[in-house]
N, C-alpha and C positions, 0 to 999 in steps of 0.2 A: 545297385537301388535303381532297378525300372519305376517306371512312374507311368498313371494315366490321369488327365483330367479333362474337365469337364466343364464348358461356360453358358449362361444363357443371359446375353444382356439386352436392356432394354434404352432408347436411346430416344427421345423426340419419335415418341410413336412407332417407334419399330425395334420389331426385337427380333435378333439374332441367338446365332448358338455356333460353335464351337468345340471339337474335341481334339485332343493331344495326348502326346506321347513320345515319352522316350527314356534318358536311364541317366544316371549318375554313377560311378564306381570309384571307389578308394580301393586302393593296392601299397599293401605294407611293402617296399622293395625292400630294405633291410629293416634293422635294428632303427635306424637314423632317418631314413627316407619313404616321406609316401608320397606317392602320386593321388591326385583328385583329377577327376574326366567328368564333364558334364557333356552330353551328346542333347541335340534338338531340345536343348532346357526349356523352362514353361516358369515365368518368375512373376506371372499375373497373381499372384496371392501376396506378391510382397507389401510392404505397408506403404501409405498414401506419402506421401511429398507434402512438406510443410511449406507452399508458398507462398511469396508474398510480393505484395506492388514493391518492383525494384525501381526507384530514381536514381541508384547511383550507377556509375561508370562500367561496372564492370558486372557479368553474369553472378546469378545467385548459385551458391554450391548448395550441394545436398549431399545429406549424408546415403552409406551406403545401405541398402535393405535388404539386397539378394544373399542367401547365405553362404553361396560359393565364395563371394566375396569379401565375404569376414570374417571364415575361419580359416586358422593358419598361411593368415596374408602378415603376420609381422614383420617377415623378411621384406616383403614388397611395398612396406610403408617406407622404409629407409631411404634418405635424401628427398623425398617429397617430389618424385618423378611421377609419379604412378597415381592415376585419380581415377579409378577402377569404373567410374559412370560413364566412364568417355567409349567403354566395350556395353555397346548397344544400348546406345545414346542417341541424340538427335541430331537426323544427317545434315552433313558436312557441307551443303550445298544448295540453294533456292533455284526453283526453274526460269530458266531467259522466256519471257512471253511478250508478245507482240500487243500492239494498244487494243485489240481486239480479240484478246485472250484471257482468258480465268483459269487460274489453277481450282479446278472443281474436288482434286484429291488426293491432299500429300499426306506422306506417313508421318506417325508423332512421334515413332522409334523405328532404329535399325532391330533387324532380329537377329541375335546370337547363333550362329549354327552348332557351333564346339568350343570350348576351349578346355584348356587341362592344366595343374599347377604340379611343379614339385619342389619339393622343398623339407627341407633339413640340415645338420651339422653335425660333420665329422668328429672322431677321436678328438682329431689332432685341433680341434675350436673351428675351423672352416664351414661357416654356413652358405648353401646354394640355394637359392630360389628359382625356379623357371617360371614361366606362365607364356600361353599363348594362347590366343582366340581367335577366333574367325566368324565372322557377322555376314552377313546377305547382301546380297543388292537388292536396294530399293528404287521404290519408280515414284514420279508423282503424274497423275493426268491431266492434260490441258485442254481444255473445249476452248472450239472456238465460236464467239459467242455471234457470227452470222451465220455459221452454216451447223452447225451444235456439231462439229467433227471432233474427234478425239485423238491425241495422241499423246505416246509417250514419253518422259525423258528422266535419266536416271539421276535424283539427286543423291545416292550412297552406292559404290561400287561394292564388287565384292572385299572385306580390309581385312590385312593379318595384322593381330595386335601382338605383340613378347616384348615382356620383360626378364630382366636377365639380372641375377645379383651375385655378387661372390661378398662375405662377410667375413675377416678373420678375426677372430677373439685372442688374444693375446697378454701373459702379461697380468691375467685374471681378469682386470678393469679395462684394457686396452683393447681399439679394434682400427683396423683399416675395410673402407669398403670401397667398391666398385659397382656401380650402377646402369646401367643400360635399357633405354625403352627405344622401341620402334614400332611407326606406324606403316604398312606398305598399302597403297591403291592403287588397282587398275587402271585402267584408261589414263587419262589427263586427269585425275583429279591428285592434289597435294600429298608428297610424302613427309613424313617429320624424323627426325631422330634423336633422345638426348642420353650427356653419359655425363656421371657423375661421381668423381673420388671424393669418400670424407673420410677424415680421421678425429678418433678422440683417445686422446695418449693422455693417461693416467699415471702418478705414482703410487709408490708398493701400498704406501699407505689407504690410496683411495681419494685423497683428502682435495687436492690440485688434480684439474683436469687441462690440457690443452688442445682445443679442437678447431675443425675447419672443415672447406669444402671450395670444391672450384667445380662449376654444370656448365659445360654448354649445351645449347640447341640448334639442329641442323632444322632447317623448312623449305623443301625443295617444290614449287609452283614458278616456273616460269624463270629458273634460276634459282639459287642458293642462297638462303638468310641466315646468317651466323648470330646466334646471343650467347652473351654468358653471364656470369654472378657468381659471385665467391665470398666467402665468409672465416673470418678469423678471430677467434677469440681464447680467451685463457680463467680460469674461476675457481673459485673454490667455493665448495658444493656440502660440507658436513664442519660438524662445530656450531658454535654459540656463534661466531660471526663469520659471516659469508659475504661473497662478492664475486663480479663476474664484469669485465671487460670485452669489446665485441666488435667490429666492425665490419659492414656489409656491403657490397655493390649489386646491381642490377643495370644493363646495360638496355638500352631504350629494343635491342632486335630479340632481347629475350624473349621465347613463345614455347610453352610444351605443351598448349592447349588440345593440343592430338591425343594425346596420353595421357598426360597432366594438366594443373590446374595451376594456373596462374594470373592475376593480375594487375598490379603494380610494376611498374619498369621504369628505368630510366633515372635512378636515385641511389644514394650514396646515403647511408646509413649511422648512426653510432651511440653504442647503447655502453649506459655505467649503471653497474645496480648493487645496491648492501642487504645485506638480508641479517634481520637478529632473529636466534631460536636459543626462547626457555631449554631445555636437552633436560631439566628435571621440574617435574612440577610443584606448584608453592601452595600456600594456605588457600591462596582463591580461584588460583587457574592449574587446570591438567598441560594445555597450551597456552604459548604465545609467539605471535607471527611476527616482525614488522619487515617492510619492504621499500625503499630507496631508492627512486628510480630517475634518470637524466636522459636525456632522449636527443638528436640534434639529426635534421636528416635536408638534403639538399638533392639538386635537380644536378645528375652528373653531367650533362653534358655541357652546360655553360654557369655550373655553381651558382645556381639558383637556389636563395635559401626556401626553406621549406617551411620548415618546424623546429620549434624548443620544445620540449616540454617536462617538465618536472610533475612528479607521483609519488603520491606515498601512500600505501594503503596496511590495514591490520588485520589481525583473526585472531580472538580469543575465545578459547574453549574453558567456560568454571565446573564446578564438584558439580553441577547438576546436571555435566553433557550438555550443556548448550552453548551456542557458538554465536558469535555477535562482531563486528568491526564497520569499516567503512575506510573511507582513503579521499584525498583529493587531488587534485588536477589540474594545470594551469599552463597555458603557453603567453608567458607575459611579453612578449613581441607577435604575436597574431602569426599568420600561417601564408604563406602559397600553395595553394593548390594548382597545381599540375595536372591534375585527372580530371576534374569536375566542366571545363571547358570545352571537353570531347576533339581538341585539335590540340597536335603533339606539341607545338610552338606559342601556347599561352597557359595562363596561371589566372589565376581569379587569388583576388586580396581575401582573407576574410578575418573578421574581429579576433582577438583575444578572448580567450571565455576559461574561465574560473569550475571545475566539475566537481561537484563534493557527489558525494553516499556513504548511505549505513544501511547496514544489513541484520540480518538475528535468523536464528535456526535455531528450533527446538528440541526437546531429546530423541533424536531417531529412533529411540528401544520403546519409548510408549508407541500406544495404540491410535492415538490423533498425534500428527506432527505437522508442526507448517514454518512455511521457513517465507519473511515478508523482506523487500528492497525499493527502498529512497532512491531515488539517484534525479540529481539538480544541476544543469548545466545556464551557467548564465557567462552572455558574452559583453564584450565591451561595443555592443550597439543597440540603440532606441528598441525597447522593449520587444531583442531577441532573446527565447531561453527555450530551454528543452527539458521537459519534465518524463523521465522515466519510473514504473513504476513495475513491478510483480507481487503477487499472492500465491503460495505457492499451500497445499492443505493434501496430506494423505491419512486415509483414515482405516486401519486395519482392523476390522471390526471381527473377523476372526481366523484362526490359520488358514484360512477358506477364502476369503474372501477380500480383498484390498483394493479400496479406489482411491484414484487419486485427481483433483482439480486444482489447474493452473490458469489465471488470468493476469494480463502484462497490456495494460494500454502502456501507449507511450502518445506524448503533447509535444509536436514541433512550431513553437510561433515564430513567425517572420525570419525566416532561414533562406538564403540565398541558394538556389541552384539552376542546372540548365533547364531553361524551356523550347531552344530551337537554334535555329541556325540559314542563314541563306549566302550568295557568296559575297554578300560584302560586312557581314554583320555575323557576332554570337549573341544571341541573346538570353539575359538572366532573368529568373524569375521570385520573387519575394511570396514568399506561401507561406499557406498555412498547414499543417497537414496532423491528424489524427488515425490512431492506429489502435484497435482493441483486437487482441488474439484470447481464445478462448478455448479451453481445451480441457477433455474428459478423459482419463482409462481408468479400465477397472478387468479386475482379473478374480475366476471365482474358478475352483478348484474343486471338481465334482468328486473325485476320488483319484489314486495314485497315478491313472490312466489318462483321464477326460481332464477338459479345463472348459471355461468358457470365458472370450474376451472381448470387451469394449475399449472402442477407440475413437473419438470423437474430436474434433476441431473443426470452429468458427475462426476464419480470420476476416477484419474487414479495415479498409484505411483510406480515406477520401482526402484529398488535398486540393485546397483551393489559392489560386493566382491572384495577386492583391495589385500588383503592379511589377513593370517589366523595365530591364533594363536592357543597353547594348555595352557591352565589355571592352572597357581602352585595353591598350596593346601593354600598359603597365601593370593590369589587373586589377585597376578600378571600375567602377562601375556609373553610369550616366541613364537617367529616366530616359525611356525610349515609348514615343507611344505608335509606334511605325509597326510594333510589333500586335498583333491581332489575333493570332490562333489561340485557339480554346485551349489552353493545357489542365481544365480542370478533370479532375477522376473521383470516380468513387469504384475498389477492387473490392469483389469478396469472394473467399477460398470456404465452401463448405464441405465436411468428408466424414462420412460414418465409414466401420469396420464393425460389421460383428463377426469371430470367430469361434467353431468347437471344432478343437482339436480331440485327438484320439489316437494314444499310442496302442494299438493293437494287435502289435507283439514288437519285442525285442529291435528297435531300431525304425520298426515301420508306423509308419501313420495316415490316418486319414484326417484331412482339412475341409471345412463347409464353409465357404465365407461368403456374407452376406455384405453389399458395398454400394453405397449412398454419396451423392458426391454432384457438386454443381459447383461452377464458377460465372463469374458475371463482372464485367468493367464496363461503367458507364462516363459518357464525359460531363456530368455532371456533378456537383460537390453538398454536400451541406442539406441530405437525405435526410428525413428523422427516420426512426429508431423503425416505426412502422413502417414505411413507404423503402426501406431499403430492405426491409424484409420481402415484402409484397415484392418489390422487381425482384428479388433473388428469385422465390420460386415461380415466378412467370418466366422464367430461363429453363429450357429444355434440362431434364434431370437423368444424372445416369444411375441405371439400376441392374444390379450385377452379380448373379448366384454364380458360383462354382465350388468344383469338387474336384479334390486333388487327394490321392491315395499312392501311398510312397512304398513299398513293399523290400525290407531289405534281404536280400540273399547272401548265406556266406557260402564263398567258394569253397572251403576247406569241408563244413555239413554238406553240402550239398554234391559234392565228387564222393563224400562217402556214401550219401543215399543211391547215387548212380549205381556204383561199386554193390550196394546192398542189391538191387533193384538186377542188376545182372547177375 
């Protein structure tokens, strides 16, 4: 499937354009295996990311929007070692600059040169998946502030990404899986490898399962760092009464972030679950689900208690096909947060909380569907709480027109979080945070070959710090007036995508996309709604118009045409 695409982009009063061309290829090797190839791909029309103001110790994880990485990828997801957004993601290094230099140009994304994947399953139940992708070398431009001279520095070299999966099914419901991921960069950049062995053994009746995994990570960067993690579990996942028991650990050097996604490390966790399912409808309900969970976590290297949680949640569906439920969760002994201080050997004491929530979903078969959710956290600390709500409305006006509106406000009062650190102290802050997320999506089908779609999202979050504290070695905090850095902030993210799609021939598509986007971050908070939007729209705005045409060529038909022509 060859493609051509063209873009006109206006930003900060400057208009630029570019033209691209490439090809996607799909080849049926046999009845079981398929080869997919993308050559010089263009993902510029992929949906926008839902960016947030991230105050956590971990990076934000984004969902995959590129079709090549979402179609036929079931095998590659096994073991959770492959996070496809790493391929063609952010550069892995930032330039080294002197005091009189600034970075004048820095690539936001790495270009994917080509990629292929082979996947399928043999008649004997062996699933095989092979993925390989190559990204181009990317450079940043550094400018000398005195002379104006510029130089280039490599921030991402030519890189090869590889994933290999073998998944053997046996006895109908059991499997053993071997997964390996590898990242190889040219030059003095770091390389990485990760391997996982997974098993899931079920009895003949498929009522009980015994499962587990053992995984290792190797990062080669001025030496080799080895990390590991593992899980064992047993459960009954059918019938009216169900249960699960599992234990897992992650050591401090576990790192798969070159081609995977990992956050929490250096912990052990133990979980027990009991679930009740009503297998037959009752007089009032079609479905009844009841769940009870117990979790206990501790730090792995010194067995520091992390948390103990009890959770109960339930779901009911009545005869009108309306679903509702709720739940509670509490930590009676509080928590030792080993990640919030951003320092490996430290922890923050967090008071216990009691969380309760309720939700309701109307009948999805009707033209108008609405879902509501209310969630309230109450902490064992004066005036500390968190309120999270959500509203979902979907209106199916006709078979051609569908509209969805979602609104999610979250209010965190007097939460304690990381503010900064110096050579002597780690500083925490007591803060107020308000977040509003508003989104609208719609689709209008003109006919069986044409459709219009709209995606809009505005995300707003502001944080105000009321008091600062120094963190003690036992995890407690003391008021500290020495920290004076302004950590207040307001973040906005505004995105609009208006898309026209025309399937002008079998497997062939023309897509015209208008994209509007703005982002801003200000080191102030508690702005009025009017002031917030005024400052947001004072920022340079991205206006992008793109056209992409993909044409499907059937090899067998093309071969017949050429023979007929000759």
